[in-house]
ROBA-22438 format. One record per residue (C-alpha): residue in three letters; residue number from 1; x, y negated, z negated. Coordinates in Angstrom, 1 decimal, decimal comma. Last residue first. Layout:
<recs>
("ALA" NUM (X Y Z))
...
</recs>
This chain:
<recs>
("ARG" 322 (-16,8 25,8 -6,3))
("PRO" 321 (-17,6 24,7 -3,3))
("ARG" 320 (-14,8 23,5 -0,8))
("SER" 319 (-14,4 19,2 -0,4))
("GLU" 318 (-11,6 19,6 -3,4))
("GLU" 317 (-9,8 21,9 -1,1))
("ILE" 316 (-10,1 19,6 2,2))
("GLU" 315 (-8,8 16,3 -0,1))
("TYR" 314 (-6,3 18,0 -1,3))
("ALA" 313 (-4,9 19,2 1,9))
("HIS" 312 (-5,3 15,7 3,3))
("ILE" 311 (-3,2 14,3 0,4))
("ILE" 310 (-0,6 16,7 1,1))
("SER" 309 (-0,5 16,4 5,1))
("GLN" 308 (-0,4 12,6 4,3))
("VAL" 307 (2,6 13,4 1,7))
("LEU" 306 (4,4 15,0 4,5))
("PRO" 305 (5,2 11,5 6,2))
("ASN" 304 (7,5 10,5 3,1))
("ARG" 303 (5,7 7,2 2,3))
("VAL" 302 (3,5 4,7 3,9))
("VAL" 301 (0,0 6,3 3,1))
("ASP" 300 (-2,3 4,2 4,9))
("ARG" 299 (-3,5 7,4 7,2))
("ALA" 298 (-4,4 9,0 3,7))
("THR" 297 (-7,5 6,8 3,0))
("PHE" 296 (-7,2 3,2 1,3))
("TYR" 295 (-10,6 1,8 -0,4))
("HIS" 294 (-10,7 -2,5 -0,6))
("PHE" 293 (-13,5 -3,5 -3,4))
("SER" 292 (-13,9 -7,3 -3,2))
("ILE" 291 (-15,5 -9,2 -6,2))
("ASP" 290 (-15,9 -13,0 -4,8))
("GLU" 289 (-19,7 -12,3 -4,8))
("ILE" 288 (-20,9 -9,4 -7,1))
("GLY" 287 (-22,2 -6,5 -4,6))
("THR" 286 (-20,8 -3,8 -6,1))
("LEU" 285 (-19,9 -4,6 -9,9))
("VAL" 284 (-21,6 -1,6 -11,9))
("ARG" 283 (-21,2 1,1 -9,2))
("GLN" 282 (-17,7 0,6 -8,5))
("VAL" 281 (-17,0 -0,3 -12,1))
("GLU" 280 (-17,6 3,1 -13,4))
("VAL" 279 (-15,1 4,9 -11,5))
("LEU" 278 (-12,7 2,7 -12,6))
("GLY" 277 (-13,7 3,1 -15,7))
("SER" 276 (-13,1 6,7 -16,1))
("TYR" 275 (-15,2 9,3 -18,1))
("GLN" 274 (-13,9 11,7 -20,6))
("GLY" 273 (-14,5 15,3 -20,3))
("ARG" 272 (-11,3 16,3 -19,9))
("PRO" 271 (-8,7 13,7 -21,7))
("LEU" 270 (-7,7 10,9 -19,0))
("ASP" 269 (-4,8 11,8 -17,0))
("THR" 268 (-6,7 10,7 -13,7))
("GLN" 267 (-5,4 11,4 -10,6))
("THR" 266 (-8,4 11,7 -7,9))
("VAL" 265 (-10,1 7,9 -9,0))
("ASP" 264 (-6,3 6,5 -7,5))
("GLY" 263 (-6,2 3,0 -9,2))
("THR" 262 (-5,6 -0,6 -8,6))
("VAL" 261 (-7,1 -3,6 -10,1))
("VAL" 260 (-6,0 -6,9 -9,1))
("ALA" 259 (-6,9 -10,0 -11,1))
("LYS" 258 (-7,0 -13,8 -10,4))
("SER" 257 (-6,9 -16,9 -12,3))
("GLY" 256 (-7,7 -20,5 -12,3))
("TYR" 255 (-10,2 -20,2 -15,1))
("GLY" 254 (-9,9 -17,5 -17,3))
("LEU" 253 (-10,3 -13,6 -16,9))
("ARG" 252 (-10,2 -11,5 -20,0))
("THR" 251 (-13,6 -9,9 -19,4))
("LEU" 250 (-12,0 -7,7 -16,6))
("PHE" 249 (-9,8 -6,1 -19,5))
("MET" 248 (-12,5 -5,8 -21,7))
("LYS" 247 (-14,7 -4,2 -19,5))
("MET" 246 (-12,3 -1,6 -18,1))
("GLN" 245 (-10,9 -0,8 -21,9))
("GLU" 244 (-14,9 -0,1 -22,5))
("PRO" 243 (-15,1 2,2 -19,0))
("SER" 242 (-12,3 4,0 -19,9))
("THR" 241 (-8,8 3,1 -18,1))
("ASN" 240 (-6,6 6,0 -16,7))
("GLN" 239 (-7,9 5,4 -13,3))
("ALA" 238 (-6,7 1,7 -13,5))
("GLU" 237 (-3,4 3,0 -13,1))
("ASP" 236 (-2,4 -1,0 -12,3))
("LEU" 235 (-4,3 -3,7 -13,8))
("ILE" 234 (-2,8 -6,8 -12,3))
("VAL" 233 (-3,5 -10,1 -13,6))
("PHE" 232 (-2,2 -13,5 -11,6))
("SER" 231 (-2,6 -16,1 -14,1))
("ASP" 230 (-4,0 -19,8 -14,3))
("ASP" 229 (-6,1 -19,1 -17,9))
("LEU" 228 (-5,9 -15,6 -19,6))
("THR" 227 (-8,2 -15,3 -22,7))
("ARG" 226 (-7,3 -13,0 -25,2))
("GLY" 225 (-8,6 -10,9 -27,6))
("ARG" 224 (-7,9 -7,1 -26,2))
("MET" 223 (-4,9 -7,5 -23,7))
("TYR" 222 (-2,1 -6,1 -25,7))
("ALA" 221 (-4,0 -2,7 -25,3))
("LEU" 220 (-3,4 -2,4 -21,8))
("PRO" 219 (0,1 -2,4 -21,7))
("ALA" 218 (2,4 -5,1 -21,8))
("ILE" 217 (4,4 -7,0 -18,8))
("GLU" 216 (4,4 -10,8 -19,0))
("ILE" 215 (6,0 -12,7 -16,2))
("ALA" 214 (6,0 -16,7 -16,9))
("GLY" 213 (7,1 -16,1 -20,3))
("LYS" 212 (10,2 -17,8 -20,3))
("GLU" 211 (12,1 -14,5 -21,3))
("LEU" 210 (10,1 -12,6 -18,8))
("PHE" 209 (10,5 -15,2 -15,8))
("ARG" 208 (14,9 -14,9 -17,1))
("ALA" 207 (14,7 -11,0 -16,6))
("THR" 206 (12,9 -11,5 -13,3))
("THR" 205 (15,7 -13,7 -12,1))
("GLU" 204 (18,3 -11,2 -13,3))
("PRO" 203 (16,7 -8,4 -12,2))
("GLY" 202 (16,0 -9,2 -8,5))
("LEU" 201 (13,0 -11,4 -7,6))
("GLN" 200 (11,1 -9,3 -4,7))
("ASP" 199 (12,6 -5,7 -5,4))
("PHE" 198 (13,2 -6,1 -9,2))
("LEU" 197 (9,6 -7,1 -9,4))
("ALA" 196 (8,4 -3,9 -7,8))
("ASP" 195 (10,5 -1,8 -10,1))
("TYR" 194 (9,5 -3,3 -12,9))
("LEU" 193 (5,9 -3,0 -11,9))
("PRO" 192 (6,7 0,7 -11,3))
("ARG" 191 (8,6 1,0 -14,6))
("LEU" 190 (5,5 0,1 -17,0))
("TYR" 189 (5,0 3,6 -17,9))
("PRO" 188 (8,7 4,3 -19,3))
("ASN" 187 (8,4 1,1 -20,9))
("VAL" 186 (5,7 2,2 -23,6))
("LYS" 185 (7,8 3,9 -25,9))
("GLU" 184 (10,5 1,2 -25,7))
("GLN" 183 (7,8 -1,5 -26,6))
("LEU" 182 (6,2 0,8 -29,3))
("ASP" 181 (9,4 1,8 -31,0))
("GLY" 180 (12,1 3,9 -30,1))
("PRO" 179 (12,0 7,6 -29,2))
("LEU" 178 (9,1 9,5 -27,2))
("PHE" 177 (7,4 12,3 -29,1))
("GLY" 176 (5,0 9,7 -29,9))
("LEU" 175 (3,6 9,2 -26,4))
("LYS" 174 (2,6 12,8 -26,0))
("GLU" 173 (3,6 14,4 -22,4))
("GLY" 172 (0,9 15,7 -20,0))
("ALA" 171 (0,6 12,6 -18,2))
("GLU" 170 (0,3 10,2 -21,4))
("VAL" 169 (-1,6 7,1 -21,0))
("ALA" 168 (-0,3 4,4 -21,5))
("PRO" 167 (-2,8 2,2 -19,9))
("ARG" 166 (-1,1 -0,6 -17,4))
("THR" 165 (-0,7 -4,0 -17,5))
("LEU" 164 (1,3 -6,9 -15,5))
("VAL" 163 (0,5 -10,6 -16,1))
("ILE" 162 (2,2 -13,2 -13,8))
("ARG" 161 (2,2 -17,1 -15,1))
("ASN" 160 (1,2 -20,4 -13,9))
("VAL" 159 (-0,9 -19,6 -10,9))
("GLU" 158 (-0,9 -21,4 -7,4))
("LYS" 157 (2,2 -22,7 -8,2))
("SER" 156 (4,2 -21,3 -4,8))
("LYS" 155 (6,5 -19,3 -6,4))
("LEU" 154 (3,7 -17,8 -8,9))
("ALA" 153 (1,3 -17,1 -5,8))
("LYS" 152 (3,8 -15,7 -4,2))
("VAL" 151 (4,7 -13,4 -7,0))
("ALA" 150 (1,3 -12,2 -7,6))
("MET" 149 (1,1 -11,6 -3,7))
("VAL" 148 (4,2 -9,4 -3,5))
("VAL" 147 (2,9 -7,5 -7,1))
("ALA" 146 (-0,4 -6,6 -5,7))
("LEU" 145 (1,6 -5,3 -2,4))
("TYR" 144 (3,4 -3,0 -4,9))
("THR" 143 (1,0 -1,9 -6,3))
("LYS" 142 (-1,4 -0,7 -3,7))
("GLY" 141 (1,3 0,3 -1,3))
("THR" 140 (-0,4 3,3 0,0))
("GLY" 139 (2,0 5,9 -1,7))
("ALA" 138 (-0,5 7,4 -3,9))
("PRO" 137 (-4,2 8,0 -2,9))
("GLY" 136 (-6,9 5,4 -3,0))
("ILE" 135 (-8,9 2,3 -5,3))
("GLY" 134 (-7,3 -1,6 -4,6))
("PHE" 133 (-9,9 -3,5 -6,3))
("VAL" 132 (-10,0 -7,1 -6,0))
("ILE" 131 (-11,3 -9,9 -8,3))
("SER" 130 (-10,7 -13,5 -7,4))
("LYS" 129 (-11,1 -13,4 -3,3))
("ARG" 128 (-9,7 -14,9 -0,8))
("GLU" 127 (-5,9 -14,1 -0,9))
("ILE" 126 (-6,4 -10,7 -2,3))
("ALA" 125 (-8,8 -9,6 0,3))
("LYS" 124 (-6,6 -10,8 2,8))
("ILE" 123 (-4,2 -8,7 1,3))
("TYR" 122 (-6,1 -5,8 1,5))
("ARG" 121 (-7,2 -5,8 4,8))
("ASP" 120 (-3,5 -5,9 6,3))
("GLN" 119 (-2,6 -2,9 4,1))
("GLY" 118 (-5,9 -1,3 5,9))
("ILE" 117 (-4,1 -2,4 8,9))
("THR" 116 (-1,3 -0,3 7,8))
("LYS" 115 (2,3 -1,4 7,1))
("ALA" 114 (1,9 -4,9 6,1))
("LYS" 113 (4,8 -6,8 6,2))
("ILE" 112 (7,4 -7,8 3,7))
("PRO" 111 (10,5 -9,7 5,5))
("ARG" 110 (14,4 -8,1 4,5))
("GLY" 109 (16,0 -11,6 2,6))
("ARG" 108 (17,9 -9,5 -0,6))
("GLN" 107 (15,2 -11,1 -2,8))
("THR" 106 (12,5 -9,6 -0,6))
("ALA" 105 (10,4 -11,9 1,7))
("ALA" 104 (6,8 -12,4 1,7))
("ILE" 103 (3,8 -12,1 4,2))
("VAL" 102 (5,4 -11,4 7,4))
("LYS" 101 (2,8 -11,0 10,0))
("THR" 100 (4,0 -7,9 12,8))
("LEU" 99 (1,5 -5,6 11,5))
("SER" 98 (-1,7 -7,8 11,5))
("ALA" 97 (-1,0 -9,1 15,0))
("VAL" 96 (0,0 -5,6 16,4))
("MET" 95 (-2,8 -3,8 15,0))
("ARG" 94 (-5,6 -6,8 16,4))
("ASP" 93 (-3,9 -6,1 19,9))
("GLN" 92 (-4,4 -2,8 20,0))
("ASP" 91 (-7,8 -3,0 18,8))
("GLU" 90 (-8,5 -5,6 21,5))
("PRO" 89 (-7,0 -3,5 24,3))
("ASN" 88 (-8,9 0,0 22,9))
("ASP" 87 (-8,2 3,4 23,1))
("ALA" 86 (-4,8 2,8 21,8))
("GLU" 85 (-6,4 1,2 18,3))
("PRO" 84 (-7,9 5,1 17,2))
("GLY" 83 (-5,4 5,7 15,2))
("SER" 82 (-3,4 9,0 14,7))
("ALA" 81 (-0,4 7,8 17,0))
("VAL" 80 (0,0 4,5 15,9))
("TYR" 79 (0,3 5,6 12,1))
("LEU" 78 (2,7 8,2 12,9))
("VAL" 77 (4,7 6,7 14,8))
("ASP" 76 (5,2 3,7 11,9))
("SER" 75 (5,7 6,2 9,5))
("PRO" 74 (8,3 7,7 11,6))
("THR" 73 (9,7 3,9 11,5))
("LEU" 72 (10,2 1,6 14,5))
("THR" 71 (12,2 -1,8 13,4))
("ASN" 70 (9,7 -4,6 14,2))
("GLY" 69 (10,4 -7,7 16,0))
("ALA" 68 (7,4 -8,4 18,4))
("ARG" 67 (8,9 -6,5 21,1))
("ILE" 66 (9,6 -3,3 19,1))
("LEU" 65 (5,9 -3,9 17,7))
("LYS" 64 (4,5 -4,4 21,3))
("GLN" 63 (6,3 -1,7 22,3))
("LEU" 62 (4,7 0,6 19,5))
("GLU" 61 (1,5 0,1 21,3))
("GLY" 60 (2,5 0,4 24,8))
("ILE" 59 (4,0 4,4 23,7))
("VAL" 58 (0,5 4,9 22,3))
("ALA" 57 (-1,3 4,0 25,6))
("ALA" 56 (0,9 6,3 27,2))
("ALA" 55 (0,0 8,9 24,5))
("ARG" 54 (-3,4 8,1 25,5))
("ARG" 53 (-3,4 8,8 29,0))
("ALA" 52 (-1,4 11,9 28,5))
("ARG" 51 (-4,2 13,8 26,1))
("GLY" 50 (-6,9 12,7 28,4))
("SER" 49 (-6,4 15,4 31,0))
("GLU" 48 (-3,8 17,6 29,2))
("GLY" 47 (-0,2 16,5 29,1))
("MET" 46 (2,7 15,3 30,6))
("VAL" 45 (4,4 11,8 29,7))
("ILE" 44 (7,3 10,3 31,7))
("ILE" 43 (9,4 7,3 29,7))
("GLU" 42 (11,0 5,0 32,0))
("THR" 41 (14,3 2,8 30,8))
("GLY" 40 (16,9 5,5 31,4))
("ARG" 39 (15,3 8,9 32,1))
("ALA" 38 (13,3 10,2 29,0))
("VAL" 37 (11,0 13,0 29,6))
("PHE" 36 (7,9 13,5 26,9))
("ARG" 35 (5,7 16,5 26,7))
("CYS" 34 (2,4 16,1 25,4))
("ASN" 33 (0,3 17,1 21,9))
("THR" 32 (0,2 13,4 20,9))
("LYS" 31 (1,4 14,1 17,2))
("GLU" 30 (4,4 16,5 18,6))
("GLU" 29 (5,6 14,4 21,1))
("MET" 28 (5,6 11,4 19,3))
("LEU" 27 (7,9 13,0 17,0))
("ARG" 26 (10,3 14,3 18,8))
("LEU" 25 (10,1 10,6 20,7))
("LEU" 24 (10,8 9,4 17,3))
("THR" 23 (13,7 11,8 16,3))
("ASP" 22 (15,4 11,1 20,0))
("GLU" 21 (18,9 11,4 18,1))
("ALA" 20 (18,2 8,1 16,5))
("GLY" 19 (15,2 6,6 17,5))
("PHE" 18 (13,2 7,0 21,0))
("LEU" 17 (11,5 3,4 20,7))
("SER" 16 (14,6 1,6 19,3))
("MET" 15 (17,1 3,0 21,7))
("ALA" 14 (14,4 2,6 24,8))
("GLU" 13 (14,2 -0,9 23,6))
("GLN" 12 (17,8 -1,2 24,1))
("GLU" 11 (17,7 0,1 27,5))
("ASN" 10 (16,0 -2,4 28,6))
("GLU" 9 (12,0 -3,4 29,3))
("LEU" 8 (10,5 0,2 29,4))
("ARG" 7 (8,3 1,4 32,4))
("VAL" 6 (5,8 4,1 31,5))
("ARG" 5 (5,1 6,7 33,9))
("PHE" 4 (1,7 9,1 33,7))
("GLU" 3 (1,4 12,2 34,3))
("GLU" 2 (-1,7 14,2 33,9))
("MET" 1 (-2,4 18,5 33,7))
</recs>
């Protein structure tokens, strides 16, 4: 058994690190397989050889996040405790720099930051490349961060409009049985895009931009035959495109435009036997300059921590021979 003592800066830092009713402290114990004893502004870490040292390093990383102005969440603790950064001081500094950089702010003024290194790399890819594919499981922030970057580009006048689109593919339900005209039928499929815009701009500003044409939200079928200049275009749920639809979408891009394509190839709603355009495009476009493929993992999930476990369990099941 090993024992390490970690000194905290003050009681406020201790409260931030421990969480309400010591919930974060208990979570750190669970994920590091060590025992933590809090005594005022000191934590005693006890565990097997090697584990206690690493657990103390995890606390050090979390301290850096707190001192950089972050409010710790269970997701932060899980992310830091599950990563390799604690073993390398340079990786620690790189992670802290990534997770404390403010990208933008919500309509209510809440700062938006990358919550994982994977998210930080995704954001940097969007900044540098003309076409970015964000591929990975649900809850990794693929769509939300793409909308954040699109709104940022619109506000800074890097583009003249935002175009958001999704394929209207049923997830077990039939589109024709929904009430209303075509736009009302497809609106439920576009809801996540509206939600992201509302968080960034608020409902009123979003409605004003939609009325002016500065923001356009439409099903993928509406893109055929168009050329999109000076636009930030996002194709969401791209795993539900056919190869022909994917090619059609990518060839809409005009001068001064940027595209982000997001999707999860493990959750397609296409008819059985139909090939996904998001799967094919990874083979066809690999190696082309100014196109980036970014792959998220379960470690990038920023929803309820249970989602990480669910994704991991499905990955194990899918890897088993049938």
